N, CA and C atoms of all chains as a GROMACS GRO file, in nm:
protein
  642
    1MET      N    1  10.386   8.130   4.989
    1MET     CA    2  10.358   8.215   5.041
    1MET      C    3  10.512   8.316   5.058
    2ALA      N    4  10.491   8.414   4.936
    2ALA     CA    5  10.610   8.490   4.914
    2ALA      C    6  10.624   8.647   4.995
    3ILE      N    7  10.746   8.660   5.034
    3ILE     CA    8  10.738   8.779   5.119
    3ILE      C    9  10.868   8.870   5.092
    4ASP      N   10  10.832   8.993   5.012
    4ASP     CA   11  10.984   9.060   4.973
    4ASP      C   12  10.998   9.138   5.065
    5PRO      N   13  11.148   9.130   5.164
    5PRO     CA   14  11.200   9.203   5.263
    5PRO      C   15  11.206   9.327   5.202
    6SER      N   16  11.225   9.392   5.083
    6SER     CA   17  11.257   9.536   5.046
    6SER      C   18  11.136   9.559   5.054
    7SER      N   19  11.034   9.582   5.034
    7SER     CA   20  10.882   9.626   5.034
    7SER      C   21  10.773   9.567   5.158
    8SER      N   22  10.840   9.621   5.272
    8SER     CA   23  10.708   9.562   5.371
    8SER      C   24  10.586   9.697   5.404
    9GLU      N   25  10.500   9.609   5.423
    9GLU     CA   26  10.398   9.697   5.458
    9GLU      C   27  10.360   9.726   5.617
   10GLU      N   28  10.451   9.632   5.692
   10GLU     CA   29  10.456   9.651   5.821
   10GLU      C   30  10.561   9.724   5.866
   11SER      N   31  10.514   9.854   5.952
   11SER     CA   32  10.591   9.919   6.009
   11SER      C   33  10.706   9.861   6.091
   12ALA      N   34  10.836   9.910   6.139
   12ALA     CA   35  10.924   9.859   6.232
   12ALA      C   36  10.862   9.822   6.365
   13ILE      N   37  10.797   9.888   6.411
   13ILE     CA   38  10.730   9.876   6.549
   13ILE      C   39  10.640   9.771   6.566
   14ASP      N   40  10.552   9.713   6.384
   14ASP     CA   41  10.496   9.588   6.382
   14ASP      C   42  10.578   9.452   6.394
   15ARG      N   43  10.692   9.504   6.324
   15ARG     CA   44  10.804   9.391   6.293
   15ARG      C   45  10.869   9.388   6.450
   16TRP      N   46  10.902   9.438   6.536
   16TRP     CA   47  10.945   9.409   6.622
   16TRP      C   48  10.814   9.380   6.724
   17ASP      N   49  10.688   9.375   6.713
   17ASP     CA   50  10.592   9.332   6.825
   17ASP      C   51  10.595   9.212   6.739
   18ARG      N   52  10.587   9.171   6.606
   18ARG     CA   53  10.597   9.008   6.560
   18ARG      C   54  10.699   8.938   6.629
   19LEU      N   55  10.857   8.971   6.619
   19LEU     CA   56  10.988   8.948   6.673
   19LEU      C   57  10.950   8.907   6.786
   20HIS      N   58  10.888   8.965   6.900
   20HIS     CA   59  10.846   8.950   7.032
   20HIS      C   60  10.789   8.800   7.063
   21GLU      N   61  10.686   8.832   6.959
   21GLU     CA   62  10.573   8.747   6.971
   21GLU      C   63  10.614   8.547   6.912
   22ILE      N   64  10.707   8.560   6.826
   22ILE     CA   65  10.768   8.441   6.768
   22ILE      C   66  10.863   8.394   6.870
   23LEU      N   67  10.919   8.502   6.914
   23LEU     CA   68  11.020   8.441   7.053
   23LEU      C   69  10.929   8.358   7.180
   24ALA      N   70  10.832   8.389   7.164
   24ALA     CA   71  10.792   8.375   7.300
   24ALA      C   72  10.701   8.227   7.332
   25SER      N   73  10.835   8.119   7.246
   25SER     CA   74  10.779   7.992   7.285
   25SER      C   75  10.923   7.891   7.235
   26GLN      N   76  10.953   7.807   7.319
   26GLN     CA   77  11.042   7.726   7.333
   26GLN      C   78  11.068   7.669   7.205
   27GLU      N   79  10.951   7.624   7.163
   27GLU     CA   80  10.978   7.539   7.036
   27GLU      C   81  11.044   7.637   6.925
   28ARG      N   82  10.938   7.704   6.872
   28ARG     CA   83  10.987   7.845   6.774
   28ARG      C   84  11.091   7.884   6.810
   29ARG      N   85  11.177   7.916   6.905
   29ARG     CA   86  11.322   7.936   6.975
   29ARG      C   87  11.389   7.873   6.905
   30MET      N   88  11.387   7.724   6.950
   30MET     CA   89  11.443   7.594   6.923
   30MET      C   90  11.458   7.583   6.765
   31ILE      N   91  11.364   7.603   6.667
   31ILE     CA   92  11.381   7.617   6.548
   31ILE      C   93  11.491   7.735   6.486
   32ILE      N   94  11.432   7.825   6.548
   32ILE     CA   95  11.561   7.919   6.462
   32ILE      C   96  11.704   7.918   6.512
   33TYR      N   97  11.726   7.853   6.625
   33TYR     CA   98  11.849   7.812   6.659
   33TYR      C   99  11.888   7.686   6.567
   34SER      N  100  11.853   7.606   6.546
   34SER     CA  101  11.856   7.514   6.485
   34SER      C  102  11.899   7.574   6.325
   35LEU      N  103  11.843   7.640   6.310
   35LEU     CA  104  11.842   7.706   6.121
   35LEU      C  105  11.956   7.791   6.176
   36MET      N  106  11.986   7.846   6.249
   36MET     CA  107  12.107   7.915   6.311
   36MET      C  108  12.264   7.844   6.212
   37ASP      N  109  12.241   7.732   6.318
   37ASP     CA  110  12.347   7.599   6.299
   37ASP      C  111  12.386   7.569   6.140
   38VAL      N  112  12.293   7.581   6.058
   38VAL     CA  113  12.332   7.541   5.888
   38VAL      C  114  12.326   7.618   5.789
   39PRO      N  115  12.369   7.591   5.702
   39PRO     CA  116  12.400   7.689   5.574
   39PRO      C  117  12.265   7.741   5.543
   40LYS      N  118  12.284   7.834   5.478
   40LYS     CA  119  12.149   7.937   5.436
   40LYS      C  120  12.032   7.875   5.371
   41GLU      N  121  12.064   7.792   5.282
   41GLU     CA  122  11.943   7.763   5.211
   41GLU      C  123  11.920   7.586   5.255
   42ARG      N  124  11.999   7.550   5.354
   42ARG     CA  125  11.989   7.380   5.428
   42ARG      C  126  11.836   7.360   5.456
   43ARG      N  127  11.782   7.255   5.430
   43ARG     CA  128  11.652   7.215   5.503
   43ARG      C  129  11.689   7.120   5.607
   44ILE      N  130  11.629   7.124   5.705
   44ILE     CA  131  11.660   7.042   5.806
   44ILE      C  132  11.532   6.950   5.870
   45PRO      N  133  11.514   6.872   5.913
   45PRO     CA  134  11.426   6.746   5.872
   45PRO      C  135  11.346   6.852   6.071
   46LEU      N  136  11.218   6.796   6.039
   46LEU     CA  137  11.119   6.806   6.161
   46LEU      C  138  11.076   6.676   6.173
   47PRO      N  139  11.072   6.654   6.329
   47PRO     CA  140  11.052   6.761   6.434
   47PRO      C  141  11.133   6.794   6.502
   48ASP      N  142  11.283   6.685   6.473
   48ASP     CA  143  11.392   6.720   6.548
   48ASP      C  144  11.422   6.853   6.528
   49ALA      N  145  11.436   6.950   6.471
   49ALA     CA  146  11.450   7.090   6.486
   49ALA      C  147  11.417   7.164   6.600
   50ALA      N  148  11.326   7.115   6.617
   50ALA     CA  149  11.217   7.200   6.736
   50ALA      C  150  11.239   7.152   6.868
   51MET      N  151  11.284   7.007   6.863
   51MET     CA  152  11.347   6.955   6.996
   51MET      C  153  11.403   7.013   7.090
   52THR      N  154  11.346   7.076   7.224
   52THR     CA  155  11.499   7.115   7.297
   52THR      C  156  11.507   7.024   7.430
   53PRO      N  157  11.620   7.056   7.445
   53PRO     CA  158  11.661   6.935   7.608
   53PRO      C  159  11.577   6.939   7.683
   54GLU      N  160  11.519   7.011   7.699
   54GLU     CA  161  11.361   7.037   7.800
   54GLU      C  162  11.262   6.976   7.785
   55SER      N  163  11.253   6.969   7.642
   55SER     CA  164  11.111   6.895   7.619
   55SER      C  165  11.102   6.732   7.619
   56SER      N  166  10.955   6.700   7.642
   56SER     CA  167  10.953   6.568   7.665
   56SER      C  168  10.913   6.527   7.531
   57TRP      N  169  10.960   6.432   7.486
   57TRP     CA  170  10.928   6.382   7.336
   57TRP      C  171  10.847   6.268   7.300
   58ASP      N  172  10.722   6.372   7.253
   58ASP     CA  173  10.623   6.308   7.213
   58ASP      C  174  10.660   6.300   7.061
   59GLN      N  175  10.639   6.259   6.906
   59GLN     CA  176  10.673   6.301   6.801
   59GLN      C  177  10.572   6.343   6.784
   60GLN      N  178  10.418   6.288   6.780
   60GLN     CA  179  10.312   6.296   6.726
   60GLN      C  180  10.271   6.422   6.772
   61ARG      N  181  10.250   6.414   6.867
   61ARG     CA  182  10.186   6.527   6.932
   61ARG      C  183  10.320   6.700   6.880
   62THR      N  184  10.422   6.673   6.921
   62THR     CA  185  10.547   6.793   6.857
   62THR      C  186  10.487   6.791   6.708
   63SER      N  187  10.472   6.699   6.635
   63SER     CA  188  10.434   6.761   6.483
   63SER      C  189  10.348   6.816   6.440
   64THR      N  190  10.224   6.776   6.534
   64THR     CA  191  10.073   6.832   6.541
   64THR      C  192  10.065   6.975   6.570
   65ARG      N  193  10.116   7.011   6.687
   65ARG     CA  194  10.144   7.158   6.744
   65ARG      C  195  10.260   7.244   6.654
   66LEU      N  196  10.351   7.173   6.558
   66LEU     CA  197  10.412   7.245   6.460
   66LEU      C  198  10.357   7.277   6.370
   67ARG      N  199  10.264   7.163   6.304
   67ARG     CA  200  10.226   7.217   6.185
   67ARG      C  201  10.066   7.279   6.180
   68HIS      N  202  10.035   7.264   6.297
   68HIS     CA  203   9.891   7.337   6.305
   68HIS      C  204   9.916   7.488   6.400
   69HIS      N  205  10.000   7.548   6.476
   69HIS     CA  206  10.055   7.639   6.553
   69HIS      C  207  10.198   7.712   6.475
   70HIS      N  208  10.302   7.674   6.520
   70HIS     CA  209  10.431   7.714   6.553
   70HIS      C  210  10.458   7.730   6.379
   71LEU      N  211  10.468   7.646   6.294
   71LEU     CA  212  10.530   7.660   6.160
   71LEU      C  213  10.456   7.770   6.095
   72PRO      N  214  10.298   7.794   6.090
   72PRO     CA  215  10.185   7.886   6.013
   72PRO      C  216  10.255   8.030   6.088
   73LYS      N  217  10.284   8.016   6.243
   73LYS     CA  218  10.319   8.153   6.258
   73LYS      C  219  10.447   8.185   6.211
   74LEU      N  220  10.524   8.079   6.243
   74LEU     CA  221  10.688   8.169   6.194
   74LEU      C  222  10.672   8.190   6.045
   75VAL      N  223  10.617   8.142   5.953
   75VAL     CA  224  10.614   8.136   5.822
   75VAL      C  225  10.526   8.285   5.768
   76ASP      N  226  10.425   8.301   5.870
   76ASP     CA  227  10.365   8.408   5.864
   76ASP      C  228  10.439   8.557   5.894
   77ALA      N  229  10.585   8.501   5.977
   77ALA     CA  230  10.669   8.652   5.984
   77ALA      C  231  10.747   8.642   5.902
   78GLY      N  232  10.784   8.518   5.799
   78GLY     CA  233  10.877   8.559   5.672
   78GLY      C  234  11.000   8.470   5.765
   79TYR      N  235  10.993   8.391   5.868
   79TYR     CA  236  11.132   8.363   5.914
   79TYR      C  237  11.166   8.202   5.851
   80ILE      N  238  11.066   8.149   5.825
   80ILE     CA  239  11.108   8.022   5.790
   80ILE      C  240  11.008   7.953   5.626
   81ARG      N  241  11.055   7.870   5.564
   81ARG     CA  242  10.933   7.809   5.499
   81ARG      C  243  10.959   7.650   5.495
   82TRP      N  244  10.898   7.618   5.518
   82TRP     CA  245  10.830   7.467   5.582
   82TRP      C  246  10.804   7.352   5.459
   83GLU      N  247  10.804   7.221   5.422
   83GLU     CA  248  10.752   7.175   5.368
   83GLU      C  249  10.659   7.005   5.475
   84SER      N  250  10.573   6.988   5.408
   84SER     CA  251  10.496   6.855   5.466
   84SER      C  252  10.554   6.739   5.453
   85ASP      N  253  10.603   6.709   5.336
   85ASP     CA  254  10.657   6.594   5.332
   85ASP      C  255  10.776   6.573   5.199
   86PRO      N  256  10.873   6.535   5.248
   86PRO     CA  257  10.924   6.533   5.369
   86PRO      C  258  10.932   6.651   5.451
   87PHE      N  259  10.847   6.616   5.622
   87PHE     CA  260  10.861   6.712   5.713
   87PHE      C  261  10.974   6.820   5.713
   88CYS      N  262  11.013   6.921   5.657
   88CYS     CA  263  11.164   6.970   5.711
   88CYS      C  264  11.147   7.179   5.695
   89VAL      N  265  11.235   7.191   5.744
   89VAL     CA  266  11.247   7.348   5.717
   89VAL      C  267  11.347   7.412   5.665
   90GLN      N  268  11.322   7.563   5.653
   90GLN     CA  269  11.463   7.601   5.628
   90GLN      C  270  11.424   7.788   5.636
   91ARG      N  271  11.567   7.849   5.607
   91ARG     CA  272  11.509   7.973   5.617
   91ARG      C  273  11.427   8.035   5.533
   92GLY      N  274  11.366   8.163   5.594
   92GLY     CA  275  11.250   8.231   5.520
   92GLY      C  276  11.327   8.322   5.475
   93PRO      N  277  11.241   8.459   5.420
   93PRO     CA  278  11.348   8.605   5.366
   93PRO      C  279  11.335   8.686   5.469
   94ARG      N  280  11.260   8.661   5.581
   94ARG     CA  281  11.304   8.777   5.695
   94ARG      C  282  11.427   8.722   5.781
   95PHE      N  283  11.472   8.577   5.757
   95PHE     CA  284  11.502   8.510   5.887
   95PHE      C  285  11.624   8.609   5.980
   96ALA      N  286  11.706   8.710   5.869
   96ALA     CA  287  11.784   8.766   5.946
   96ALA      C  288  11.737   8.888   6.104
   97GLU      N  289  11.577   8.920   6.076
   97GLU     CA  290  11.574   8.978   6.199
   97GLU      C  291  11.570   8.890   6.321
   98VAL      N  292  11.540   8.736   6.322
   98VAL     CA  293  11.572   8.658   6.388
   98VAL      C  294  11.723   8.627   6.463
   99GLU      N  295  11.776   8.584   6.304
   99GLU     CA  296  11.938   8.579   6.364
   99GLU      C  297  11.992   8.699   6.417
  100THR      N  298  11.984   8.801   6.400
  100THR     CA  299  12.021   8.935   6.467
  100THR      C  300  12.000   8.916   6.563
  101MET      N  301  11.876   8.897   6.635
  101MET     CA  302  11.831   8.920   6.757
  101MET      C  303  11.953   8.803   6.842
  102PHE      N  304  11.966   8.705   6.786
  102PHE     CA  305  12.020   8.588   6.842
  102PHE      C  306  12.087   8.592   6.845
  103ASP      N  307  12.182   8.651   6.780
  103ASP     CA  308  12.325   8.696   6.781
  103ASP      C  309  12.386   8.767   6.879
  104LEU      N  310  12.295   8.887   6.899
  104LEU     CA  311  12.327   8.967   6.991
  104LEU      C  312  12.317   8.872   7.137
  105ILE      N  313  12.213   8.809   7.123
  105ILE     CA  314  12.174   8.746   7.253
  105ILE      C  315  12.337   8.657   7.314
  106HIS      N  316  12.380   8.562   7.198
  106HIS     CA  317  12.494   8.473   7.233
  106HIS      C  318  12.579   8.577   7.272
  107ASP      N  319  12.660   8.710   7.153
  107ASP     CA  320  12.763   8.778   7.210
  107ASP      C  321  12.749   8.831   7.383
  108SER      N  322  12.642   8.860   7.395
  108SER     CA  323  12.621   8.930   7.530
  108SER      C  324  12.562   8.823   7.650
  109ILE      N  325  12.553   8.698   7.653
  109ILE     CA  326  12.524   8.608   7.696
  109ILE      C  327  12.540   8.606   7.895
  110SER      N  328  12.728   8.647   7.868
  110SER     CA  329  12.775   8.668   8.040
  110SER      C  330  12.705   8.772   8.082
  111GLN      N  331  12.635   8.897   8.054
  111GLN     CA  332  12.533   8.988   8.076
  111GLN      C  333  12.414   8.975   8.132
  112PHE      N  334  12.385   8.879   8.090
  112PHE     CA  335  12.234   8.809   8.136
  112PHE      C  336  12.239   8.811   8.290
  113PRO      N  337  12.093   8.842   8.362
  113PRO     CA  338  12.058   8.779   8.499
  113PRO      C  339  12.078   8.676   8.499
  114LYS      N  340  12.156   8.624   8.600
  114LYS     CA  341  12.081   8.439   8.612
  114LYS      C  342  11.934   8.366   8.604
  115SER      N  343  11.869   8.473   8.595
  115SER     CA  344  11.740   8.417   8.643
  115SER      C  345  11.665   8.394   8.501
  116LEU      N  346  11.750   8.431   8.403
  116LEU     CA  347  11.704   8.379   8.209
  116LEU      C  348  11.853   8.263   8.223
  117ILE      N  349  11.897   8.262   8.277
  117ILE     CA  350  12.007   8.144   8.189
  117ILE      C  351  11.989   8.012   8.292
  118THR      N  352  11.973   8.020   8.492
  118THR     CA  353  11.945   7.868   8.548
  118THR      C  354  11.839   7.794   8.459
  119GLY      N  355  11.818   7.672   8.436
  119GLY     CA  356  11.728   7.610   8.367
  119GLY      C  357  11.715   7.552   8.243
  120CYS      N  358  11.768   7.685   8.168
  120CYS     CA  359  11.766   7.681   8.042
  120CYS      C  360  11.899   7.602   7.976
  121GLU      N  361  11.891   7.511   7.960
  121GLU     CA  362  11.993   7.457   7.894
  121GLU      C  363  12.075   7.504   7.784
  122ILE      N  364  12.041   7.512   7.711
  122ILE     CA  365  12.112   7.591   7.593
  122ILE      C  366  12.172   7.751   7.635
  123TYR      N  367  12.132   7.821   7.683
  123TYR     CA  368  12.199   7.938   7.751
  123TYR      C  369  12.278   7.919   7.903
  124GLU      N  370  12.272   7.811   7.946
  124GLU     CA  371  12.332   7.738   8.078
  124GLU      C  372  12.501   7.708   7.969
  125LYS      N  373  12.501   7.666   7.878
  125LYS     CA  374  12.602   7.579   7.813
  125LYS      C  375  12.677   7.719   7.780
  126LEU      N  376  12.625   7.803   7.685
  126LEU     CA  377  12.670   7.944   7.634
  126LEU      C  378  12.738   8.006   7.722
  127TYR      N  379  12.674   8.059   7.816
  127TYR     CA  380  12.675   8.086   7.968
  127TYR      C  381  12.835   8.072   8.029
  128HIS      N  382  12.856   7.949   8.086
  128HIS     CA  383  12.980   7.836   8.099
  128HIS      C  384  13.085   7.864   7.966
  129ASP      N  385  13.025   7.851   7.873
  129ASP     CA  386  13.161   7.862   7.770
  129ASP      C  387  13.234   7.992   7.765
  130ASP      N  388  13.104   8.088   7.795
  130ASP     CA  389  13.187   8.232   7.764
  130ASP      C  390  13.264   8.294   7.911
  131ARG      N  391  13.246   8.225   8.046
  131ARG     CA  392  13.291   8.270   8.133
  131ARG      C  393  13.453   8.238   8.131
  132MET      N  394   9.326   7.057   8.154
  132MET     CA  395   9.350   7.071   8.022
  132MET      C  396   9.497   7.134   8.012
  133THR      N  397   9.612   7.100   7.995
  133THR     CA  398   9.746   7.148   7.927
  133THR      C  399   9.746   7.226   7.852
  134GLY      N  400   9.760   7.389   7.840
  134GLY     CA  401   9.798   7.477   7.744
  134GLY      C  402   9.812   7.412   7.624
  135ASP      N  403   9.962   7.366   7.611
  135ASP     CA  404   9.995   7.338   7.467
  135ASP      C  405   9.967   7.212   7.373
  136ASP      N  406   9.884   7.160   7.486
  136ASP     CA  407   9.848   7.075   7.418
  136ASP      C  408   9.695   7.030   7.326
  137ILE      N  409   9.644   7.159   7.396
  137ILE     CA  410   9.521   7.128   7.354
  137ILE      C  411   9.482   7.139   7.196
  138VAL      N  412   9.593   7.225   7.135
  138VAL     CA  413   9.600   7.216   6.962
  138VAL      C  414   9.595   7.048   6.944
  139PHE      N  415   9.696   6.998   7.012
  139PHE     CA  416   9.689   6.876   6.959
  139PHE      C  417   9.571   6.788   6.977
  140ASP      N  418   9.541   6.810   7.089
  140ASP     CA  419   9.392   6.725   7.168
  140ASP      C  420   9.274   6.760   7.055
  141VAL      N  421   9.264   6.852   6.975
  141VAL     CA  422   9.186   6.941   6.905
  141VAL      C  423   9.188   6.850   6.766
  142ILE      N  424   9.316   6.812   6.727
  142ILE     CA  425   9.306   6.781   6.602
  142ILE      C  426   9.304   6.625   6.612
  143ASN      N  427   9.337   6.585   6.715
  143ASN     CA  428   9.341   6.404   6.709
  143ASN      C  429   9.200   6.381   6.750
  144ALA      N  430   9.099   6.487   6.799
  144ALA     CA  431   8.926   6.444   6.783
  144ALA      C  432   8.871   6.471   6.670
  145ILE      N  433   8.938   6.552   6.599
  145ILE     CA  434   8.889   6.576   6.442
  145ILE      C  435   8.891   6.476   6.385
  146ALA      N  436   9.068   6.453   6.396
  146ALA     CA  437   9.118   6.294   6.335
  146ALA      C  438   9.062   6.168   6.316
  147GLU      N  439   8.974   6.159   6.466
  147GLU     CA  440   8.925   6.004   6.516
  147GLU      C  441   8.796   6.047   6.433
  148SER      N  442   8.716   6.155   6.451
  148SER     CA  443   8.578   6.170   6.376
  148SER      C  444   8.596   6.143   6.298
  149ASP      N  445   8.705   6.152   6.200
  149ASP     CA  446   8.702   6.137   6.050
  149ASP      C  447   8.740   5.966   6.012
  150GLY      N  448   8.822   5.933   6.112
  150GLY     CA  449   8.907   5.806   6.100
  150GLY      C  450   9.023   5.796   6.045
  151ILE      N  451   9.080   5.904   6.053
  151ILE     CA  452   9.234   5.932   6.015
  151ILE      C  453   9.339   5.966   6.149
  152GLU      N  454   9.455   6.004   6.066
  152GLU     CA  455   9.586   6.012   6.163
  152GLU      C  456   9.557   6.172   6.191
  153PRO      N  457   9.628   6.206   6.307
  153PRO     CA  458   9.622   6.325   6.347
  153PRO      C  459   9.718   6.391   6.194
  154SER      N  460   9.842   6.368   6.139
  154SER     CA  461   9.884   6.350   6.028
  154SER      C  462   9.827   6.366   5.916
  155GLU      N  463   9.734   6.345   5.893
  155GLU     CA  464   9.670   6.283   5.770
  155GLU      C  465   9.523   6.392   5.740
  156VAL      N  466   9.541   6.472   5.869
  156VAL     CA  467   9.421   6.564   5.846
  156VAL      C  468   9.443   6.693   5.716
  157ASP      N  469   9.344   6.736   5.638
  157ASP     CA  470   9.368   6.830   5.510
  157ASP      C  471   9.335   6.949   5.535
  158PHE      N  472   9.358   7.021   5.660
  158PHE     CA  473   9.360   7.160   5.669
  158PHE      C  474   9.444   7.198   5.778
  159ASN      N  475   9.426   7.309   5.771
  159ASN     CA  476   9.537   7.394   5.879
  159ASN      C  477   9.499   7.477   5.978
  160LEU      N  478   9.462   7.429   6.140
  160LEU     CA  479   9.420   7.477   6.197
  160LEU      C  480   9.374   7.604   6.224
  161SER      N  481   9.507   7.696   6.210
  161SER     CA  482   9.582   7.844   6.215
  161SER      C  483   9.523   7.906   6.104
  162ASP      N  484   9.393   7.835   5.947
  162ASP     CA  485   9.335   7.929   5.882
  162ASP      C  486   9.185   7.982   5.958
  163HIS      N  487   9.159   7.847   6.049
  163HIS     CA  488   9.037   7.860   6.124
  163HIS      C  489   9.025   7.964   6.243
  164ILE      N  490   9.142   7.916   6.323
  164ILE     CA  491   9.107   7.966   6.447
  164ILE      C  492   9.293   7.998   6.505
  165ASN      N  493   9.336   8.128   6.550
  165ASN     CA  494   9.433   8.119   6.628
  165ASN      C  495   9.472   8.053   6.740
  166PRO      N  496   9.607   7.972   6.715
  166PRO     CA  497   9.608   7.832   6.780
  166PRO      C  498   9.664   7.912   6.921
  167GLU      N  499   9.717   8.034   6.918
  167GLU     CA  500   9.747   8.080   7.041
  167GLU      C  501   9.634   8.127   7.166
  168ALA      N  502   9.513   8.149   7.058
  168ALA     CA  503   9.399   8.187   7.170
  168ALA      C  504   9.379   8.026   7.246
  169LEU      N  505   9.346   7.921   7.159
  169LEU     CA  506   9.332   7.785   7.237
  169LEU      C  507   9.430   7.785   7.354
  170GLU      N  508   9.546   7.814   7.289
  170GLU     CA  509   9.664   7.743   7.389
  170GLU      C  510   9.613   7.849   7.506
  171LYS      N  511   9.609   7.981   7.513
  171LYS     CA  512   9.614   8.087   7.651
  171LYS      C  513   9.484   8.027   7.726
  172LEU      N  514   9.354   7.998   7.661
  172LEU     CA  515   9.229   7.933   7.686
  172LEU      C  516   9.260   7.797   7.802
  173GLY      N  517   9.359   7.732   7.715
  173GLY     CA  518   9.361   7.572   7.806
  173GLY      C  519   9.441   7.617   7.911
  174GLU      N  520   9.523   7.719   7.917
  174GLU     CA  521   9.615   7.798   8.056
  174GLU      C  522   9.495   7.822   8.214
  175VAL      N  523   9.417   7.866   8.149
  175VAL     CA  524   9.351   7.894   8.273
  175VAL      C  525   9.321   7.796   8.375
  176GLN      N  526   9.312   7.862   8.481
  176GLN     CA  527   9.358   7.788   8.633
  176GLN      C  528   9.227   7.826   8.675
  177GLY      N  529   9.137   7.744   8.665
  177GLY     CA  530   9.013   7.736   8.774
  177GLY      C  531   8.879   7.808   8.713
  178GLY      N  532   8.887   7.849   8.602
  178GLY     CA  533   8.795   7.900   8.537
  178GLY      C  534   8.688   7.827   8.473
  179VAL      N  535   8.544   7.887   8.425
  179VAL     CA  536   8.475   7.798   8.359
  179VAL      C  537   8.466   7.865   8.257
  180TRP      N  538   8.483   7.762   8.129
  180TRP     CA  539   8.454   7.838   8.031
  180TRP      C  540   8.395   7.722   7.935
  181GLU      N  541   8.335   7.785   7.770
  181GLU     CA  542   8.309   7.689   7.650
  181GLU      C  543   8.349   7.784   7.531
  182LEU      N  544   8.400   7.725   7.454
  182LEU     CA  545   8.467   7.769   7.335
  182LEU      C  546   8.403   7.693   7.205
  183ALA      N  547   8.328   7.729   7.089
  183ALA     CA  548   8.304   7.711   6.978
  183ALA      C  549   8.322   7.763   6.867
  184PHE      N  550   8.410   7.664   6.753
  184PHE     CA  551   8.417   7.762   6.646
  184PHE      C  552   8.411   7.636   6.490
  185ARG      N  553   8.418   7.658   6.407
  185ARG     CA  554   8.398   7.580   6.283
  185ARG      C  555   8.532   7.576   6.201
  186VAL      N  556   8.608   7.478   6.179
  186VAL     CA  557   8.708   7.386   6.140
  186VAL      C  558   8.660   7.300   6.042
  187SER      N  559   8.705   7.363   5.874
  187SER     CA  560   8.710   7.303   5.765
  187SER      C  561   8.507   7.275   5.792
  188ASP      N  562   8.504   7.101   5.787
  188ASP     CA  563   8.335   7.082   5.769
  188ASP      C  564   8.311   7.077   5.920
  189HIS      N  565   8.396   7.082   5.978
  189HIS     CA  566   8.373   6.989   6.165
  189HIS      C  567   8.298   7.139   6.236
  190HIS      N  568   8.204   7.135   6.321
  190HIS     CA  569   8.162   7.244   6.434
  190HIS      C  570   8.239   7.133   6.538
  191VAL      N  571   8.353   7.258   6.589
  191VAL     CA  572   8.417   7.216   6.747
  191VAL      C  573   8.370   7.302   6.869
  192ARG      N  574   8.329   7.226   6.976
  192ARG     CA  575   8.316   7.302   7.088
  192ARG      C  576   8.420   7.210   7.205
  193LEU      N  577   8.480   7.309   7.289
  193LEU     CA  578   8.544   7.242   7.394
  193LEU      C  579   8.514   7.308   7.476
  194ASN      N  580   8.584   7.287   7.634
  194ASN     CA  581   8.527   7.366   7.747
  194ASN      C  582   8.665   7.315   7.857
  195HIS      N  583   8.603   7.414   7.969
  195HIS     CA  584   8.782   7.405   8.073
  195HIS      C  585   8.819   7.235   8.163
  196ASP      N  586   8.734   7.148   8.137
  196ASP     CA  587   8.756   7.043   8.187
  196ASP      C  588   8.821   6.913   8.062
  197GLY      N  589   8.844   7.000   7.966
  197GLY     CA  590   8.923   6.938   7.835
  197GLY      C  591   8.806   6.821   7.770
  198THR      N  592   8.698   6.889   7.789
  198THR     CA  593   8.596   6.802   7.692
  198THR      C  594   8.587   6.851   7.562
  199ILE      N  595   8.601   6.756   7.480
  199ILE     CA  596   8.576   6.833   7.341
  199ILE      C  597   8.439   6.760   7.208
  200PHE      N  598   8.408   6.836   7.170
  200PHE     CA  599   8.271   6.797   7.081
  200PHE      C  600   8.267   6.847   6.953
  201ILE      N  601   8.311   6.704   6.892
  201ILE     CA  602   8.340   6.717   6.722
  201ILE      C  603   8.156   6.649   6.672
  202ASP      N  604   8.171   6.786   6.618
  202ASP     CA  605   7.979   6.800   6.559
  202ASP      C  606   7.903   6.688   6.630
  203GLY      N  607   7.880   6.740   6.792
  203GLY     CA  608   7.823   6.674   6.908
  203GLY      C  609   7.875   6.559   6.943
  204ARG      N  610   7.973   6.519   6.862
  204ARG     CA  611   8.026   6.373   6.969
  204ARG      C  612   8.086   6.396   7.060
  205ARG      N  613   8.126   6.314   7.186
  205ARG     CA  614   8.207   6.373   7.298
  205ARG      C  615   8.321   6.265   7.242
  206TYR      N  616   8.432   6.372   7.272
  206TYR     CA  617   8.580   6.304   7.273
  206TYR      C  618   8.654   6.360   7.418
  207GLU      N  619   8.754   6.271   7.441
  207GLU     CA  620   8.792   6.304   7.584
  207GLU      C  621   8.919   6.199   7.606
  208ALA      N  622   9.044   6.324   7.607
  208ALA     CA  623   9.193   6.236   7.631
  208ALA      C  624   9.210   6.106   7.487
  209ASP      N  625   9.183   6.120   7.387
  209ASP     CA  626   9.270   6.025   7.281
  209ASP      C  627   9.148   5.942   7.204
  210SER      N  628   9.011   5.952   7.316
  210SER     CA  629   8.921   5.853   7.289
  210SER      C  630   8.777   5.898   7.282
  211VAL      N  631   8.714   5.835   7.202
  211VAL     CA  632   8.536   5.861   7.196
  211VAL      C  633   8.493   5.810   7.322
  212VAL      N  634   8.428   5.943   7.420
  212VAL     CA  635   8.348   5.899   7.536
  212VAL      C  636   8.198   5.840   7.557
  213GLN      N  637   8.146   5.867   7.474
  213GLN     CA  638   7.986   5.866   7.467
  213GLN      C  639   7.983   5.914   7.260
  214GLU      N  640   7.844   5.853   7.238
  214GLU     CA  641   7.799   5.892   7.106
  214GLU      C  642   7.711   6.010   7.157
   0.00000   0.00000   0.00000
């Protein structure tokens, strides 16, 4: 599925809706975070890239959820590409949308209310590093 | 039924009915039904509901107590309960 970022049929409002929809899952957020940590074209292994510090770790359940729910949704938004064998993920043509959003969160982490930090290990670590 | 795992439960039941592993199914659930809708249904507390849809060449029916029927055969928590 090829998406040309320059000729979008979706409005900016549609893209914002989609961005927020994508962010409404810890496993999808974790995949985005994992991809931000590696060079642009790098493929990284799944399901590891979706594993969160909080997640209970059942490889078969997680892999099934990723294949049938989260990965198709991320592809549809243009944020990733993935392959089944070997099971891996890399950045998609519109990755910059989520990357920019996450960069902003990182840069402003100390300004977020504690209710969005406490209990979320990734943000807790960032928050304390920032203080 | 626990929201996020409803997708796994459905795929697992279909795989069992075909005698294969969940990783071996040759279709994608999201091509047939919005997985988000399944998860939202799975999160409903105390409701009574039943949902039926087609996936590939299977008829899938599931309800609020976690029972899944594939082509009329009943599955529950990883195994066939009755014919």
